[in-house]
N, C-alpha and C positions, 0 to 999 in steps of 0.2 A: 620598627623592629620586626613586626610580623612579616613584612615582605622579605627582609634580610634573612630571618630564620628559615622561612619557607624556601628561599632560593638556595641557601647553603645546604639544606636538607636534601633538596632535589639533586644537587651536585654530588653529595656524598653517596647517593644511590648508584652512581656510575662507577664501574670498576675499570679504570683506565690502566693499561699495561705498557704504554709507550711514553717516553719523556716528551716527545713533541706534542702528544695529545694533552699532557699535563700543562704545558705552556699555553696551548690553545685554550684550555679550560680556564686557566687563570685570567686570560684576556677576556674570555666570555663572561666570567663572573663579574669583572669590573664593569663591563657594558650593562649587564643585567641589573646590577646594584644601582648604577647611575640612573637607569630607566625607572627602577623601583622607587628611588628617592624622589624622582620628578613626579611620579604618580602620587606618592605619599603626600606631596605638598598641595595636591589639588583640593580645592574647596567646592563642595557640592551644595550650592544654595539656589533657591528659586530665582530665575531671571525675570526680566520684564514681561516675557510672554506668559509667565505664570502669575502675573499680578493683574488685578482689575485695572483697566485703562479707560480714561475718560473718553467719551465719544464712541466707544465700541458697543454695538448692539449686544444686549445680554439675552442669552437663552434662558429657558426655564427648566427646573428640575422638579418632577413630581414622584411621589413614592407610592408603591403598589405591593400587593401580595398576590402571588400566583398560587392558586389552590393546588393541593396534592394531586398528582397525576399518575400515569401508568408506570413511568420509568423509575420513580422513587416513591413507592407507595406510602401513603400517609404523611408525606413530607411536603409542607408548603415552602415556598421560596420568596424571600423579600427581594424586591428589585426597584430600581428607580429609572426614570427615563428623562434624559436631557433632550430638549427640543431647541434647535437654534432659532434665533429671531428671524432668520431668512427662510424658514421652512415654508414650502409651498405644497399644500395638500393635493394639488393637481398633478404633481410630478413625483414619480418614484424617487425616494430619498435614500442616499447613501447612509449606512449605519455601521457602528462598531459595537461589539459586545465586550464588556469588561468583567472578567471573573474576579471574585472577591471585591465586588463593586463598591462597597462602602469605603474601602481603602482608597480607591481612585477618586472618590468624591471628596475625600478628606483634605485637610489643610496641607498635608505634606506633599500632595501630588496635584490636586486642583484641576482635574481634567476638564470640567465645564468651563473654567476660566481660560484654560489653554485653548480650548476649542473656540470660544468667543473670539479670542485674539487672532488665531490663525485663520479662521473663516473670514473675519473682517479684512485681513490682508490678502485674501485669496490664495493662501498657501496650502490650504486643504479645502476640499469641497464642503459645502454645508452638509452636516451629517447629524443624525440622531445618535445618541449614546444610550446603550442599554446596560445598566450596572446591576448585575445580579450577584447575590450572596449565596454561598452554598447552603443547602437545606439542613435543618435540624428537626429530627423526628420528635414531636411533642411527647412528653411523658404521660403515663397513665395515672401516676400518683405523685405527690410531693416528695416522696422518699426515693423515687426512681431516678436513674441517670438518663439523660437524653442520649440518643444516637446521633452523633455528629457525622454528616454525610460528606464532608469536604474531601477527604482522601478517596473515598469510594467514587465520588463524582469526577474528580479531576485527575487523580493519579492512576489512570487505567488506560490500556491500549485498545479497549473495545469501543464500539460505536454507540454505546448507551447514552453517553453525555451529548454527543452530537445529535442524536435523535431527540433527546430532551429539548435541546435548543430549537431544532427545526420543526418539531411536531407539537411543542407545548409553549415554550417561552416566546419565541418570535411570532407565532400566530396570535398570541395574546396581545402583544404590542401592535401587531398589524391591524387589529380591530379598530384601533384609534388613529393610526398613522399609516401613511402610504409608504411602505418600505420597498426598496428595490429588491428584485429577485436576481439581479445580475451578480455573479460571484465576485466580479471586479469591484463592485460597490459595497462589498461586505468585508469587514475586518474583525479580528478578535484578539484580545489582549489578556495576559495572565501573569501572575507573579508567583514564583516558587513552584509549588505543586500546581498552582493555577496556570503556570506557563506550559506545563505538560498538557493540561486540559485544553488550553487554547491551541497548541500545536496539533494535538490529536484530533480536535474537531475539524481543523483544516485538512489534516492528512487523511482522515477517514472520509471526509466529504469535500474534496477539492473542487467538486462541482458546485459548491455552495459558498466557500470562503477562500479568498485568494491572498489575504493579508494577515500577518501574525506579528504581534509584539510579545516578546518573551523576556521577562525580567527575572534575574537570579533563578533561572530555571532548574528544577530538580530532576535533571537527567541522570539520576543515580539509581542504584539497585534497591529500590523500595518495592515497587509493584510492576517492574518491567521496563521502565523508561530508559534504563541503561542499555537496553537492546536497540534503541532507536537509531544510533549512529550506523550500526551495521545494516539495519533495514533500509535506511536512507541511501546508503552506498549501493545496495543491491537492487533497489526498486527503480523502475523507470521514473524519471523526475515528473513531478506534478506541478501545475501552474500556481506556485505559492511563493510569495515574497515574505521574508522574515527578518525582523530586526531583533537582535539578541543583546543582552547586557548581563554582566556579572562582575564580581569584585574579587581581587586576589585574597581578600580576607574572609571570603564566604566560607563559613564553617572551618576556618583556619585560625589557630591560636599558637603562641610560642611553644607551649608544651606539647602540642599535637600538630606539627607542621605538615603532616600528611593528611590531615583532615580529622575532624572531631566525630564524624558519624560512621556508623557501621556500614552505611550505604555507599560510601565513596567520597570522592573529592568534587565539590561543585565547580571550582575553577577549571580543573582538568576536564571534567565531563562536558562542560559548556564548550570548551575549546574543541574537544573531540567531535561534539555534535556540529559545531560550526565547520570544522574541516570536512566532515562528511557531506554537508550541504554544498560546500565549495567544490569538492571532488565531483559531485553529481551535476554541477552547473546551475545551482539555484541562485537566485538574486538574494543574497544573504549578507548581513553585516553584523559584526560582533564588537561591542564597546566593552572593553575590559578595564574596570576601574580598580579602586583600592579598598572599597568598603566591605563590610561584613554582609550577613544575610539580612539586608534591609533595603528600603527603597529611597535612601538618600540620594544616591546617584541617579536612580531611575526617575525620581521626581524632578531632579534638576535638568535632565536631558529629555524629559517627555516632549517638549515642543519640537526638538530636533528629531526625535524618534518618529513622531507623527508626520513631520515634513518628509522624512526619508521614505516612510511607508507609503505615503500618498503622492510622491513625486511623479510627475508626468501624467497625472490623472487628467483626462479619462482614458489614456492609452491602456489597452488590456495587458494583463500580466500573462505572458506566454512561456511555454517551456522552451528552453534553449539548450543546445548541445554544449558540453563543456569546451571552452576554447582550447584547452590543452590537447584536444584531439588532433589539432593541426600542428602540434609542436613535436620536435624530435624526442624520442624516448617514450612516447605514449604507448602503453601496453593494451592491446585490444582484447586480451584474454577474457572471455566470458562477460564482457561489458555490454550493457544494454545497447548502446549506440554503435557497437560493432556488428549488431544484428538487425537493428531497425533504425529508422531516421525520424527525428522529431517532426519534420515537416510532412511525413507520410503516416498519419494516424489511421485508426480503424475507420472503415467505411462500411455502411450497412449494405447487405445483399438482399434484394427482394423486400418484402414487407414484414408484417408481424404475423406470427403463426400461433397455433395453439401451444405448441412447443417445438423445439428443434433438437433432434436426436441424431447422433452418429454421423456428422458430416464426413464424407470421404471423397477423394478425388481419383479420377481415372487417368489413363495415359494421354487422353485427348485434351486434358485440362478442365474437363467438366467436374462439377461437385454435386454429389447427391446427398440429400438429407431427408430424414423422416419427420413427419408431424403425426405423432401418435394419437393426438386427440381428433384429428381429421381422418386418420387412417390413410394417409397418402405418403408417397415418395415423390420428392421434388428434384428437379435437375436445374442447376445454375451453370450457365456457360461462362466462358472466360471473360465476357463483357459484363457479367453480373445479371444477365437476363434470366429470370426464373420461370420455369414451366412445370406442369404436372407430368411426372414420369409414370406413376402408377396410382390409380384410384383403387379403393377397397383392397388395401395391401395386406390384409390378413392379420391385422393387429401388429404391424411391424414395430419392433423395439430396438433393433440394432442393424447397422449396415457396415459393410467393408468391401473395398474394391480389391480384386485379385488380378493375377496375370491375365493378359489378353483382354483387359477392360471388362472382365466379368464382375458383375455386382452381386454380392452375397447379402441376403437379408434374413433376419430371424423373424418368423411369424409367430407371435405369442398365442394367437387363436388356435393354431394347429401344433404348437410345440415342435416346429421344424425349421430347418435352414434351407432356403431355396437360392437358386442362382439364376441371374438374368444375363445371358450372353448376348452380345450384339446381334440383332436380327433373329433371335431365337425366343421361344416361349419359356416360361418359368419352368425350372427343373428342380426337383426335390433332391437335396444333398444329404440331409440327415434328419431322422425323425426321433421323437421322444426326448427332446433336449430342452433345457431352460437356459437361455443365453442373456447375459447382461452386455457383454462387449466381445468383439472378435478381432483376430489377427490372422491373415491368410499368407501362407508361405509361397515360395516360388514354385513348389510342386502342387499347389492347391490344397495343401493340408490346412486345417482350420483349428487354431487354438481359441478357446472361448472361456470366459469367466461366467460363473453361475453364483451370483451373490446370495440367492435364496438358500442354496445348499452348501455355500462356502467351499466350492470346489472349482478346479480348473479342468476343462475337458479338452479332448483332441479328436478331430474327425480326420481320418486318413483319406487317401485318394479313392478308396473303394466305398466310402460312406460309413465305415465302421467307427463307432464311438467308444471311447474309453476315458476314464478319469485318470488324469496324470498328477493331480494334487488334491489332497483332502486331509482334514483333521490336523492341520498345522497351525502356525501362529497367525496367519492372515485372518482377520476377523470378518471382513467383508471384501472379497476380491471383486474389483470393479473394472478399471481400465486395463487394457492389455495392448502391448506393442512389441514387434520384433526389432532387433537391432539390424543395422544395415547389412551385416554379413549373415544374418539369420542364425547366428551361433548362440544368441542369448534372447531371453524373453523377459520383459519388464511387466510387472503386475502391480497396480496401485491398490491400496487398502483404504476404503472409504471411512474407516473408523480410526486409523492410526496415522501419525505423521510420517511413518516409515513406509516406503514402497519397496518392492522386492525385485531382485535380479535372480533369474534362473539360467543355468546352462541347459542347452537342448542336447540330449543324447542322440546317438545315431538312430535309435528306434523311435525317436520323437518324444520320449519321456522327459520329464523335467528333473534335473539333479542339481545338487550343490546350491540350493536356494539360500539367499541372505537378505535381511532387511537393509539393503544397500544404500538407498536414497533417503536422506533426512530432509523433510520439507518444513517450511514455516506453517504453523497451524493457527487457526482462529483463536483469538483471546478468550472467547466465551464458547460454551458448548463442549461436548465431549467427543464430537465426531469431526474428522478432518475433511470429509466430503470431497476427497480427491476422486473425480469421476472418470477422467479420461487421460490418456498418455500418448505421446508421439515421440519419435526419434528423428534426428537429422543425420546428414551424411558423414559427420565426424564423430558420431556416438553420443552427442549431447541429448538429454532427455527432457521433455516438456510435459508438465502436468497441469491439467485444468483444475483450479482450486478456487475457494471463495475469495482469495486475495488477488486473483489474476492467474496468469500463466507463469508458473515457476519453472526455471531452467536449472537443471543439474548437469554439471560437467560429467564426462564419462567416468571420472573417478568417484562419483557419488556425491560430491559437494554441491549444495544449493548455492548458485552464484548470482542469479538474477531473477527479477520479477517483472513481467510485463503487465502494465495496468490493464484492467478490463475495459472494454469499450465504454461502459457506463457503470454507475454505482451498482454493484451486484456481483454475483458469483458466476464464474465461467464454468460451464458444464461439459464442454467438449473442445478439443483442440486437434488440428490436423494440418499437415502440409499438403498443398495442392497446386494446380496450375501446370502448364505444359513443361515448365522448367522446375517445377516443385519449389518455387520461390515466393509463394504466398502462404501466409498463415491464416487459417480460418478458425473461428471460435463461435460457439453458441452461447448465448446469454439471454435468459428471460424471454424465450419465444422468438428470438431474432438471430439472424446469422450475420456475422461481421468478418471482414478480411483486411489484411494490410500486407504490403510487400515487405519482404525480408531480405537480408544480405547473405543469408545462409540457405541451404537447400535441404529438402527432405529426400526420401528415397522412394521412388515410384514402385508400385506393386509389380512383381515380375523382374525386379532388378536387384542385383547383389553388388555391394561396394566393399572394398577393403578399408577397414577403419584404421586410423592412425593410433599410435600409442597415446594414451591419455596423459595429461599433465599430472605429475605426482608430487 
């Protein structure tokens, strides 16, 4: 009855106004109800692979306590470790982490028994299981209530829990067992809120976990997990394989067919999450059963779920472009793979430096960048060969290329902007300035941000400096870029999720400013850290952020996120190359690049921008 009530309620939500549609719906209702009746008849019981079998080598389970650490102060964690009979201490061993670990050890799921059987049949590799329970902060007196950490640990989009796993729990287990560091050898499983925790651990650290089991996942509006489907759709896919399970009766009862929780519908949100994964080309599977918010189905299908998750091992899990890209009707608008290719990832340029600041490209295809700690300016040619362009660069803090392949640099030691023209000595352009980032016009005018004084300045062709923005809503003006037609100026705010668009008046002043671009912001912290901005030849804007390079359409909508080269924040982004068809980024003292299917706009060039999609 639950399925029938739910189905009819969903149908009643639709306001059909045509008789042919009504007839179609009636036929659809019959089909849906027949399917629901078939599902209702399913019996979820533990099969042979969840039963102890004679002759199968048995692993061992030991229990432990992880002392309180940095990420959850004062809070110890109970955990258990399953070690298969086939464990070889001389070889790095595959392992999985199971959140709410006691439940997976219990009689309703029996993961150790399942692993014994599947390992013996060579259907999964020999693996260690780490079963961790959420922490509970001990009370200071018998009359006090504990602080239960489960929701804080699992139901969060931040990287705190993944760091707990990688920096505290897994190292503790690794002291006793030889655990593999290969992300293809690592899986993680979770139930309900724990499913969110498992997915986010892999999402935040896909360099560490490639396999996820999600049972009755709480992808609803509790602490932000309802935002995940949209983020999955927009973000460049990561090398993650995920098995999902839910039931049509999950938080659904006859009296509340639309869901019993303020947070939303578990069946609908699991479906939406799955569709987002499929849209983006992930290796994903959803098993939708009929049960409520429990592990009856999950326990019954655990052997099949593990088989599916580990199928093809040891073949690596790789990112794949969505197959629908090659089908008629595929819409390339603002899609990640309309701009980059999965088989052309980031490549490092040069070595490691003290830091990498303000990469910028000239008309010849060379890229210049500053290392402020070494006080040098480097040049990377089109082949990626790096050489020193300038020693003792005057405390260089910002670079930007201008018309005629003139390189402009801000020297913090002298509070001045200088220019390096091909074949000429350094020339002072402006004195008495503080510069965070620069943009150079076709007439060699220079707009610059001054984060310390919260202003935007302008240097005209004669070297005269004036302030064109101050005392407004921008808390920390940081990155700055001109549109391809040089009619507009984009300025990022390093404290806000909003970046600004200004119109450039005939006299060079900035007018009609708006917080036009809304970006995704880090889950923790109060600062957006948007440090750099670039524009392409059709008016799309690219922002260097802690989440990667975020793309906004010319209409202001954030539409795509390009993953950073490695785990960490991107601090600079720029288009370069002879055809302006390479994207360069700086991250953690290194410079990276990748080819792109779009083009930037070279210094000294104006382009007519198309009307943006509205």
